[in-house]
C-alpha positions, 0 to 999 in steps of 0.5 A: 437486486437484494437489499444490502446489509447495513454497516455493522461495527466490530467485524472484519467484513464490515470494516473492509466494506467501509474501507472499500466504500471510502476508497471508491468515493475518494477515487470517484471524487478525483476523476473529472468527467472529461477524463472519464469521457463524459460532458462536464454537466454544468455546475457541480458542488464538488469536483469529480464524478457524480454517483450516477455518472459512475453508475452509468459507466459501470452498468449498475444503479446509482443506489448500488454505488451509494450502498458501496460507498456507505460501506454496506456489505453488498458483495460486488462480483469480480466482473463488477469490480473489473468495471469499477476499476476500469471506470475509475481508471485505477492503476494496477496497484489500485486495482489490486487493492480494490479486489483485496478490500472486496475479498475477491480474486482478481481474474487478471492475477495468477494465484501464488503457491504457498511455500517456505521462506527460509531460502529467501531469509538466508539469501541476504547474507550471500549478497554483496550489497545492502540487502534485506527481507520485508515480511507481510507487515514490513518488519525486517525479517532478515538483513545483512551487515551492509543493510544494518549499517546503512539503516542504522540498525533500523532503530525506532523507539519501543522496538528493543524487544521486537523486530525492527519495522521499516515504517516505524524506522522511517517515521519514528527515528529522527535520524531517518530524516537526515539519512534518507534523501528527499525524506518527505517524498520517500515517506509519502511513497512508502505509505502508498506502497505499504497500503497497496502491498497489505491489501486484505491483510490491513485489518488483521491484528498484526497490521492493524496494531502497526497502523494504529501505533504509527497513527498515534505516534506520528502525525505525519504518518496519520496524514499520509495514511488518510490520503488512501494513496496506493502505488506499486513498489518500484525500484530506482535511485536511492540517495542517503546521507550517512552519518559515518559513510557520507553521501551514498547512492544505490539502485533499489531492486525489489524481488518477491519470493515466487513461493511466498510473494508477501515476502520481499527481497530488497537489494541496494545495488551500486549504480552502474558507472557511465 
């Protein structure tokens, strides 16, 4: 096995390697030996799997796992990442995030064809319920009148000259906490969904600027971001306490554009009557 490059600062590859190492370490610490099919192994200084146990499950050396967790640029292969994902019992969203950080294509994921998003952006205005489009960093790329009214124009401090952003609205607009039912739960889930959705875009300048700004302006966002949680974006019931329209309930449906899947069309459908 070749010696890895030591972690270096200031490069995109090095930063992604550090994120990858942190992600693997956190999930190793969260997985109990029993859940992984291993004996408890006596007293442990910390919960979770030991590095040597994860290495055994993946068929690699303990040194190699150590290098990965230290953020060294060891360039894991797709097959090794598959074994890591299986050993750590990652969800589909977590698996996708693992491959994104490692800058490897997931053999289980079909490549998406590039294409224009103009049709997706226009579509919201023909939908007869609140509907909007999120761009790759969750700016509101388009929204119909019902969505703008529901989300109070997505206003957030400092956004006057910029496109509104769903996370900035959620964490920086005090009215969002009153508008969105179960705000703490929804906030935690949206941060995990955003991390999963961004993947290898996390260290691009636009996304990095958004994250750094939110961490500086919102202690709650900073705490949730530190958790490294990753979840698929899901639909389901969404409740609101609107200052003018009163209590509202919708069923959320999120669709990805086939030609440009980093854009998401979100619709809030009236719930079906019993």
